[in-house]
C-alpha positions in Angstrom: 162.6 160.4 167.5 159.0 161.6 166.8 158.0 164.3 169.4 154.6 163.8 170.8 154.9 165.2 174.3 157.6 167.8 173.8 158.8 170.5 171.3 162.3 171.7 170.5 163.7 175.0 169.1 167.3 176.4 168.8 168.1 180.0 168.3 170.9 182.3 169.1 172.8 179.4 170.8 169.9 178.6 173.2 167.9 175.3 172.9 164.4 175.5 174.2 162.6 172.4 175.3 158.9 172.7 175.6 156.8 170.2 177.7 154.0 170.1 175.3 150.8 168.4 176.7 148.9 171.7 177.2 145.5 170.0 177.3 146.8 168.2 180.4 148.8 171.0 182.0 151.9 169.2 180.7 151.4 166.3 183.1 154.3 164.0 183.1 154.4 160.6 181.4 156.9 158.0 180.5 156.6 159.3 176.8 157.5 162.9 178.1 160.3 161.6 180.1 161.8 159.7 177.2 161.5 162.6 174.8 162.8 165.1 177.4 166.0 162.9 178.0 166.4 162.6 174.1 166.2 166.4 173.7 168.6 167.1 176.5 171.2 164.7 175.0 170.6 166.4 171.6 171.2 169.9 173.0 174.1 168.8 175.0 175.8 167.2 172.0 175.1 170.2 169.7 178.1 172.4 169.3 175.8 175.4 168.2 174.0 175.2 171.6 175.4 177.0 174.6 172.5 176.8 177.1 169.1 175.0 177.5 165.8 176.5 178.5 163.0 174.3 179.7 159.3 175.6 179.8 155.8 174.5 179.3 153.2 175.1 176.6 150.0 176.6 177.7 149.0 177.6 181.1 151.1 175.1 183.1 154.9 174.1 183.5 154.2 170.5 184.6 151.5 169.5 187.2 153.2 166.3 188.1 152.3 162.7 187.1 149.4 162.2 184.7 146.3 161.1 186.5 145.9 158.1 184.1 149.5 157.0 184.8 148.9 157.2 188.5 145.9 154.9 188.2 148.0 152.6 186.0 150.4 152.2 188.9 147.6 151.3 191.1 146.4 148.6 188.6 149.9 147.2 188.2 150.5 147.1 191.9 153.6 149.1 191.8 155.7 151.8 190.2 156.2 151.7 186.4 158.3 154.6 185.0 156.9 153.9 181.5 160.4 154.2 179.9 162.4 151.7 178.2 166.0 150.4 178.7 166.9 152.3 175.4 166.3 155.7 176.9 168.8 158.4 176.3 171.5 159.0 178.9 172.3 162.6 179.0 174.8 163.7 181.6 175.7 160.2 182.6 179.4 159.5 183.0 180.5 162.8 184.3 180.5 161.7 188.1 178.9 158.5 189.6 176.8 160.6 192.0 175.0 162.2 189.0 174.2 158.9 187.3 170.5 158.7 188.1 167.1 160.0 187.0 167.0 163.9 187.1 170.3 163.8 188.8 171.8 163.5 185.3 171.0 167.3 184.9 174.1 167.9 186.9 176.3 165.9 184.5 175.3 168.0 181.5 177.9 170.2 179.9 175.6 173.2 179.5 173.5 175.2 181.9 169.9 174.4 182.2 167.4 177.4 183.0 163.7 176.6 183.9 161.1 179.1 182.8 158.2 178.2 185.1 155.2 179.6 183.2 152.5 178.1 185.4 151.8 175.4 188.0 154.4 172.8 188.9 153.9 169.9 191.2 155.6 166.7 192.2 157.9 165.5 189.5 157.3 168.9 187.6 158.6 170.8 190.7 161.6 168.4 190.9 162.4 168.9 187.3 162.5 172.7 187.9 164.5 172.4 190.9 167.2 170.3 189.0 167.7 173.3 186.7 170.7 175.6 187.4 168.4 178.6 187.6 164.7 179.2 187.8 162.5 182.1 186.8 158.7 182.1 187.0 155.5 184.1 186.6 154.0 185.5 189.6 151.3 183.7 191.5 151.8 180.2 190.0 150.8 177.4 192.4 153.7 174.9 193.4 153.6 171.8 195.5 155.5 168.8 196.4 152.4 166.9 196.2 153.6 163.5 197.3 152.4 163.2 200.8 148.7 163.4 199.8 149.1 160.4 197.5 150.9 158.3 200.2 154.4 158.6 198.4 157.8 159.6 199.4 159.3 162.9 198.4 160.0 162.4 194.6 163.0 162.3 192.6 165.5 163.9 194.9 163.3 166.7 196.4 164.4 165.7 199.8 168.0 166.4 198.8 167.2 169.5 196.7 165.0 171.6 198.7 167.0 171.7 202.0 169.9 172.9 199.8 167.8 175.6 198.0 165.9 177.1 201.0 167.2 175.5 204.3 166.1 172.4 206.3 163.4 174.2 208.3 161.7 175.7 205.2 162.0 172.6 203.1 160.7 170.4 205.9 157.5 172.7 205.9 157.0 172.1 202.1 158.0 168.5 202.2 156.1 167.3 205.3 152.8 169.2 204.5 152.7 168.9 200.8 151.0 172.3 201.1 150.5 174.5 198.0 152.7 177.6 197.9 153.1 180.2 195.2 156.1 181.3 193.0 156.0 184.6 194.9 156.7 182.7 198.2 159.2 180.5 196.5 161.2 183.6 195.4 161.2 184.8 199.0 162.5 181.3 200.0 165.3 181.6 197.5 163.9 178.7 195.3 163.0 181.1 192.4 165.7 183.5 191.1 163.1 186.0 189.7 159.5 186.8 188.7 158.3 188.1 185.4 155.0 188.7 183.9 153.5 185.8 181.6 154.3 187.9 178.3 157.8 188.8 179.7 158.9 185.5 181.1 160.7 183.9 178.1 162.0 187.3 176.7 163.6 188.0 180.1 164.9 184.4 180.4 166.5 184.6 177.0 168.1 187.9 177.6 169.6 186.6 180.9 170.9 183.5 179.2 172.3 185.4 176.2 174.2 187.6 178.5 175.6 184.7 180.5 176.8 182.7 177.3 178.2 185.9 175.8 180.2 187.0 179.0 181.2 183.6 180.3 183.3 181.1 178.4 181.8 177.7 177.5 184.5 175.7 179.6 184.0 178.1 182.5 180.3 177.4 182.5 180.7 173.7 182.2 183.5 173.5 184.8 181.8 175.6 187.3 178.6 173.8 187.1 180.5 170.4 187.9 182.3 172.1 190.7 179.2 173.4 192.3 177.3 169.9 192.1 180.4 167.8 193.1 181.3 170.1 196.0 177.8 169.5 197.5 179.2 166.0 198.3 182.6 166.8 199.9 184.7 168.8 202.2 186.0 172.3 201.6 189.8 171.3 201.3 189.0 169.0 198.5 187.1 171.8 196.8 190.1 174.2 197.2 192.6 171.6 196.0 190.5 170.8 192.9 189.9 174.5 192.0 193.6 175.1 192.2 194.2 172.2 189.6 191.5 173.5 187.3 193.0 177.1 187.6 196.3 175.9 186.4 194.7 173.9 183.6 192.3 176.5 182.3 194.8 179.4 182.3 196.6 177.5 179.5 193.4 177.6 177.1 192.9 180.1 174.4 189.6 181.4 176.0 191.6 182.4 179.0 193.8 184.6 176.8 190.7 185.9 175.0 189.0 186.8 178.3 191.9 188.8 179.5 192.2 190.6 176.2 188.4 191.4 176.1 188.7 192.7 179.6 191.7 195.0 178.9 190.2 196.1 175.6 186.7 196.6 177.2 184.8 194.6 174.6 182.7 191.4 174.3 184.9 188.2 174.2 184.8 185.9 171.2 184.9 182.5 172.8 186.3 179.5 171.0 184.7 177.0 173.4 
């Protein structure tokens, strides 16, 4: 696929997806969504990729739906996602509850980390919240945005935010569509850490490299799926499932390697 709204790099086992419309602060379009899903599928299927980082080019992460696209919805008299039926389906098929736009992140086999390098609004904020971890620059402006456009909370934010920061705080952000900063988001528990602009990607890469060096590929994959499946069910089901997985994964070569590395006080050499 020819990339017009995104960029893609792979280094040291980490795939980086750049939202790349810097002249529009990486405003979201159907083309960007199509390319983003294509690149997620590419990274998820690449045996050399262990983790995925998503960030923006220029001064913004993603300021939400492009203004021209919003005007287009008005002219068409309804919502048009701007994508075709042939769009890539990364993460689909893992669990029925993940088979929807953006929820597909939870079905991926590899962790996704958002490096929020600037403002994020609406669908841009939802995209960041669907990542497993979020790091950001200080002082960047965030907003759910939808209420000021007579729209509902977008793409699962009404499900995500209460789970990230609690119902009362989520309602403040969702019902007012007010602007808040990444500093406040860190205090609320939405952001995992703040770094200066020139340190954001180096720090995120260092974090991710440590994660993929010290944790086996199957443990990362399985734990992600446990976390997101368990949000939908009771604790007993979670315990029973974890016991079955424990018995299964202890028979794998990476379990033996993990124990050996622990005993020998060295870095593990994962087979994956």
